[in-house]
C-alpha positions as CSV (number, residue, x, y, z in Angstrom):
1,M,30.7,-17.7,-20.5
2,N,28.3,-14.8,-20.6
3,S,29.0,-11.5,-18.9
4,F,25.5,-10.7,-17.6
5,K,25.2,-9.5,-14.0
6,V,21.7,-10.5,-13.3
7,G,19.3,-8.8,-10.9
8,A,16.1,-10.7,-10.0
9,Y,13.2,-8.4,-9.2
10,I,10.3,-9.8,-7.2
11,R,7.2,-7.9,-6.1
12,L,4.1,-8.8,-4.2
13,S,1.3,-6.4,-3.4
14,K,-1.6,-6.6,-1.0
15,E,-3.9,-7.2,-4.0
16,D,-1.7,-10.1,-5.2
17,E,-1.9,-11.8,-1.8
18,K,-5.3,-13.2,-2.9
19,N,-3.4,-15.3,-5.4
20,K,-0.8,-16.5,-2.9
21,E,0.1,-19.6,-4.8
22,S,0.8,-18.1,-8.2
23,E,2.2,-14.7,-7.2
24,S,4.0,-15.5,-3.9
25,I,7.6,-14.5,-3.3
26,T,8.6,-18.2,-3.2
27,N,6.9,-18.9,-6.5
28,Q,8.5,-15.9,-8.3
29,R,11.9,-16.9,-6.9
30,Y,11.5,-20.5,-8.1
31,L,10.6,-19.5,-11.6
32,I,13.5,-17.1,-11.9
33,C,16.0,-19.6,-10.4
34,E,14.8,-22.2,-12.9
35,Y,15.2,-19.8,-15.8
36,L,18.8,-18.9,-14.7
37,S,19.7,-22.6,-14.4
38,H,18.4,-23.4,-17.9
39,H,20.2,-20.4,-19.5
40,D,23.5,-20.8,-17.7
41,L,23.1,-17.4,-15.9
42,T,24.3,-16.5,-12.4
43,L,22.3,-14.4,-10.0
44,E,24.1,-11.3,-8.9
45,K,21.5,-9.9,-6.5
46,E,17.8,-10.3,-5.6
47,Y,15.5,-7.3,-5.1
48,I,12.2,-7.7,-3.3
49,D,9.3,-5.4,-2.7
50,D,6.7,-7.1,-0.5
51,G,3.4,-5.2,-0.1
52,Y,4.0,-2.6,-2.7
53,S,1.6,-1.7,-5.5
54,G,2.7,-2.0,-9.1
55,T,1.0,1.4,-9.9
56,T,4.0,3.2,-8.3
57,F,7.7,2.8,-8.9
58,D,8.6,4.5,-5.6
59,R,9.5,1.1,-4.1
60,P,12.7,0.5,-2.0
61,G,13.6,-2.7,-3.8
62,F,13.1,-1.2,-7.3
63,I,15.0,1.9,-6.3
64,S,17.9,-0.2,-5.1
65,L,17.9,-2.1,-8.4
66,I,18.0,1.2,-10.4
67,N,20.9,2.4,-8.2
68,D,22.8,-0.7,-8.9
69,I,22.2,-0.3,-12.6
70,E,23.5,3.2,-12.4
71,D,26.6,1.9,-10.5
72,G,27.2,-0.7,-13.2
73,K,26.6,-3.6,-10.8
74,I,23.6,-5.0,-12.8
75,N,23.2,-5.2,-16.6
76,M,20.3,-7.7,-16.8
77,V,16.9,-7.7,-15.0
78,I,14.6,-10.7,-14.8
79,T,11.0,-10.7,-13.5
80,K,8.3,-13.4,-13.4
81,D,6.1,-11.4,-15.7
82,L,5.6,-7.7,-16.8
83,S,3.1,-7.0,-14.0
84,R,5.8,-7.7,-11.4
85,L,7.9,-4.9,-12.9
86,G,4.9,-2.6,-12.7
87,R,1.3,-2.0,-13.6
88,N,1.7,1.6,-14.7
89,Y,2.0,1.2,-18.5
90,I,3.5,4.6,-19.0
91,K,6.4,4.1,-16.6
92,S,6.8,0.4,-17.4
93,G,7.1,1.4,-21.1
94,Y,9.7,4.0,-20.1
95,Y,11.9,1.5,-18.4
96,I,11.5,-1.2,-21.1
97,E,11.7,1.0,-24.2
98,E,14.0,3.8,-23.0
99,Y,15.8,3.4,-19.7
100,F,17.0,-0.3,-20.1
101,P,18.2,0.2,-23.7
102,L,20.0,3.4,-22.8
103,K,21.8,1.7,-19.9
104,K,22.5,-1.4,-22.1
105,V,20.4,-3.5,-19.7
106,R,18.9,-6.8,-20.9
107,Y,15.3,-7.3,-19.6
108,V,13.5,-10.6,-19.4
109,S,9.9,-11.3,-18.5
110,I,9.7,-15.1,-18.2
111,L,6.0,-15.9,-18.5
112,D,5.5,-13.2,-21.2
113,N,8.4,-14.7,-23.2
114,I,10.0,-11.2,-23.5
115,D,13.8,-10.9,-23.9
116,T,15.1,-7.6,-25.1
117,I,18.3,-9.2,-26.4
118,R,16.1,-10.9,-29.1
119,N,14.5,-9.2,-32.0
120,D,11.1,-10.8,-32.2
121,S,7.3,-10.1,-32.0
122,N,7.0,-11.0,-28.3
123,N,9.0,-7.8,-27.5
124,D,6.8,-5.8,-29.8
125,I,3.6,-6.6,-27.9
126,A,5.1,-5.7,-24.5
127,P,3.5,-2.2,-24.5
128,F,0.1,-3.8,-25.0
129,K,0.6,-6.3,-22.1
130,S,1.7,-3.4,-19.9
131,L,-1.5,-1.5,-20.8
132,F,-3.5,-4.5,-20.0
133,N,-1.8,-4.8,-16.6
134,D,-2.5,-1.1,-16.0
135,M,-6.2,-1.6,-16.8
136,V,-6.4,-4.6,-14.4
137,S,-5.2,-2.3,-11.6
138,K,-7.7,0.4,-12.5
139,D,-10.5,-2.1,-12.6
140,T,-9.4,-3.6,-9.2
141,S,-9.3,-0.2,-7.7
142,K,-12.8,0.6,-8.9
143,K,-14.2,-2.7,-7.4
144,I,-12.5,-2.1,-4.1
145,K,-13.9,1.4,-3.9
146,S,-17.3,0.2,-4.8
147,I,-17.3,-2.4,-2.0
148,L,-16.1,0.2,0.5
149,E,-18.8,2.7,-0.6
150,S,-21.5,0.0,-0.2
151,K,-20.3,-0.8,3.3
152,K,-20.3,2.9,4.3
153,R,-23.8,3.4,3.0
154,N,-24.9,0.5,5.2
155,G,-23.4,2.2,8.3
156,L,-20.5,-0.1,8.7
157,Y,-17.5,1.3,10.5
158,L,-14.3,0.9,8.4
159,G,-11.7,2.6,10.6
160,A,-8.7,0.6,11.8
161,I,-9.1,1.8,15.4
162,A,-12.4,2.5,17.2
163,P,-12.8,6.1,18.5
164,Y,-12.0,6.7,22.1
165,G,-15.0,5.7,24.2
166,Y,-16.0,2.9,21.8
167,K,-14.6,-0.5,20.9
168,K,-15.2,-2.9,18.0
169,K,-17.7,-5.6,18.5
170,N,-15.9,-9.0,18.9
171,K,-17.8,-10.9,16.2
172,D,-18.2,-7.9,13.8
173,K,-15.3,-5.5,13.5
174,H,-17.4,-3.1,11.4
175,K,-19.8,-2.3,14.3
176,L,-18.9,0.0,17.2
177,I,-20.2,-0.6,20.8
178,I,-19.7,1.5,23.9
179,D,-16.6,0.8,25.9
180,P,-17.8,0.9,29.6
181,K,-14.4,2.1,30.9
182,T,-13.5,4.9,28.5
183,S,-17.0,6.1,27.7
184,K,-17.3,7.4,31.3
185,I,-14.3,9.7,30.5
186,V,-15.9,11.0,27.3
187,R,-19.0,11.8,29.2
188,K,-16.9,13.6,31.9
189,I,-15.2,15.7,29.2
190,F,-18.5,16.8,27.6
191,S,-20.1,17.4,31.0
192,D,-17.2,19.6,32.3
193,F,-17.1,21.5,29.0
194,L,-20.9,22.2,29.2
195,D,-20.4,23.4,32.8
196,G,-18.1,26.1,31.5
197,K,-14.6,24.5,32.1
198,S,-12.0,25.3,29.6
199,I,-10.2,22.7,27.6
200,N,-7.0,23.3,29.4
201,E,-8.7,22.8,32.8
202,I,-10.2,19.5,31.5
203,V,-6.7,18.4,30.3
204,N,-5.2,19.3,33.7
205,Y,-7.8,17.3,35.5
206,L,-7.3,14.2,33.3
207,N,-3.6,14.3,33.7
208,V,-3.6,15.0,37.5
209,H,-5.9,12.0,38.0
210,S,-3.7,9.8,35.8
211,I,-6.6,9.0,33.4
212,E,-5.5,6.9,30.4
213,S,-5.3,9.0,27.2
214,P,-6.4,7.9,23.8
215,S,-2.8,7.3,22.9
216,K,-2.6,5.0,26.0
217,T,1.1,5.9,26.5
218,G,1.2,9.7,26.6
219,L,-0.5,12.5,28.5
220,W,-3.7,14.2,27.6
221,S,-3.2,17.4,25.5
222,Y,-5.3,20.3,24.3
223,I,-5.7,18.7,20.9
224,S,-6.7,15.3,22.2
225,V,-9.6,16.8,24.2
226,Y,-10.5,19.2,21.4
227,N,-10.8,16.3,18.9
228,I,-13.2,14.5,21.2
229,L,-15.4,17.5,21.7
230,K,-15.7,18.2,17.9
231,N,-16.0,14.5,16.8
232,K,-19.6,13.9,15.6
233,V,-19.3,10.2,16.4
234,Y,-20.3,11.0,19.9
235,T,-23.7,12.3,18.6
236,G,-24.4,8.9,16.9
237,V,-23.2,10.1,13.5
238,T,-20.3,8.2,11.8
239,I,-18.4,10.3,9.2
240,Q,-16.2,8.3,6.9
241,N,-14.5,8.7,3.5
242,V,-13.1,12.1,4.4
243,W,-9.8,11.3,2.8
244,T,-9.1,9.6,-0.6
245,N,-6.2,8.9,-3.0
246,I,-5.7,11.2,-6.0
247,S,-6.1,8.1,-8.3
248,Y,-5.3,4.4,-8.5
249,K,-1.8,5.3,-9.6
250,N,-1.1,8.2,-7.2
251,K,-1.6,7.2,-3.6
252,T,-1.2,10.7,-2.2
253,R,-4.0,11.3,0.3
254,I,-6.2,14.4,-0.3
255,K,-9.2,15.6,1.7
256,R,-12.6,15.4,0.0
257,E,-14.3,18.7,-0.6
């Protein structure tokens, strides 16, 4: 009887959801369970990251797996393929080539026919497959950005929520139309400000008259009125793409200059 304490790692990102049948949680679990059955292995624990990109390893399921490896609870990791482990070839290579061997952890990628307990050529080409997975993520990121840029150039609104005073058109979520109810409040704010009233006076009026705020639950504040007054969307101009990610690997948001 073998002494492997198996951890099954399953990951599904938003990009993978397009291939629901092949990359689904259910499909990954089925392949792993089938592998375990054929190789007389028992699953110790399953780790799942649903909706997490493979370009980052800052995922709760993966972090839990690493913690269990550190605690000696897991000494074998199985994934459907290398891309499930990650699509950042540098970090994937680190775990496969350095971390797992250092911790005496056996790693298996089922569809890539990689098993680090064996000494064969399939293991040798793992870095190249990881690089390919990384390039796929980079290419996908470029295509998505290109599509978004095209939509923005055509004046389509891409925000998740319509600005206060507007609402999204029922049959076209990328077009804004005036909200008859809240637009009156926006006009009131601008009118009072042009008449010389301070922002604090406007805030007081809105709250005293129990006028619904943009947050719908809280009271009006100085910043909520100030943001409306400075927002160019009320002049007919839509400004988008103000924030972006550092790169397809680093999802930290930064403001465009």
